[in-house]
Steps between C-alpha positions, in 0.01 A plus 500: 500500500623850422372854514626758251441873540485692172577872499474732198620842605673824420866541594391631840271207575163654409218307336278796411481877508328677787177498295524122450613492136706186447456376140754448383809561716701222337532426130359218287806275541466507879126442485550200270743350750243543776262286295768232471546507877125471555502187287756343736277541808185332627327819609525879475417703811391863524322715755154647458650847452676386184189318381284811542754740348610295198220247428769251392462159333817348652524245221797385292475678167790384285489434129454128444461420871282192552592405854288522813397833645601569860219541749419860598487580873373830639560588866166667565410517869151643447431333161480823302604344167257639239271249334541681166881500512719285275602261776142406587377499140772250402480288817331223302806471277785552747497394866438811708515531878407774744661473843278664758428528870140440610186375331512395134348735241259274313504711183870430448447127541211503254728677251750215520746649749637279778487690829756387758425620851822544697554593864589864554856600579608782728384768256158345445595374154539135402788327677745439216651189653154344508428622148819345359425171678143494365617564145767231532238249614327563168817442299596867461855492627694743281355847556566819306423812705439795268376780723440748625725666756306393809485139382874501430566638848273240660682209335839646591397561862378142523836373370331319213690638200751256350587696185461848356467573128559875473441687173636854525423770244737797437260763634474680833159569658602658830387473856137576424480193276354180639763265648542142384514383862279644770608574860684218673528652845869420536672624813852400394693396190554161659126437470495547121441212258821438308546374146789402277506614137557206267451654155467831315382536141400784270154473345466782249534821704433321830709300744391159628655410836452161663543439872472203735447518874822507692559208738572759768169684446296547813 
């Protein structure tokens, strides 16, 4: 089992402008590679904020691709995923999960979405350790975490990130841009998650950096 965190950012680690504009920070070569990485995983995970802002499909869209589509998983505490959004409308074609806390929203189930009820963690959101275990019990072992910043922070805080695939575009968005990783609440550098870079590659104008968790990471 492995969990990969994907980041697509500006040079200064921003995923969107202050107004929320994010398409497209990286170029077509980087986006194509993201689709290849999706194809290597069992499931793609996003938060409800990303689902509401982008209305994504989260499918593998590569020319000639005929392999299986990864499941789509939305961390959605209050089950706010729109019934008319792409994820729900295509739930009959691609396995789609909502991870929630509390009673199941029947309308999502009727639309073909699997609702997983997880115990709440300290912040009232689904406990990620329980979520990962539940997905693994259903055969979804290799997970691709795509966003947004709060979801990335949650996985890092839980110590669940094994690898980072970081696509960095040669633009600068500044401190008012939206960060790729939300607050971690670190009191000391010793508490930070640590990673070792294992590869760097140019993809058009962008840089693709690959990291694995350091054995000494806390």
